[in-house]
Structures are given as structure tokens and as C-alpha cells.
N, C-alpha and C positions, 0 to 999 in steps of 0.2 A: 346655187340658186336658193333664195329664201322665199317662202310664201306665207300666207296667213289668211284669216277669214276677212280681214279688212286691211286697208292701206296702212294704218298705224301698226298693226301687228306684223305685217310683212316688212315694214321699215325697221321695226325693233329687231326682228329676226335677222335681217341683213346686217344691222350694226353689230349684233352679237357674233355673227359669223366673221365679219371683218376683224373684230377684236381677237377672236380665236386664231385666225390666220396670221395676224401680226405677231401674236405671242409665240406661235409655232415657228414662224420664220426667224424671229429673233433668237429663240432657243437653239436653232440650228446654225446660228451665226451668219445668217443671210443679211445682206444690206437692204434696207428699206429706203427707196428713193423718196426725196422730198416731193410733196404735192406741187404741181405746177399750175394749179387753177382748174377751172372748169374745162371739160372737153367741148370742142365746138360741134362735133358731129356725133354725139352720143344720144 
């Protein structure tokens, strides 16, 4: 979960966490599935 004092800061923090998660998963040899578009019920 990412938070911030405003929407832009929370979004920036979330993007940072997503990038770090991807880096860690790839370094562990995990397969990252391709994006399938927007979720309908999120």
C-alpha cells in the first residue's frame, strides 16, 4: 500500500513500489505476466 499527503504523492509512491516489486521479481527469476488491460471490477 502506498500513501501520501496528496493524490499525486500517493500515485508516485505506488509507481515506485511497483517498479521495486518488478525488479525484485525479475531478479528472483519470476515470470511477469503481460498486462491484459484494465480491470472491470477494480
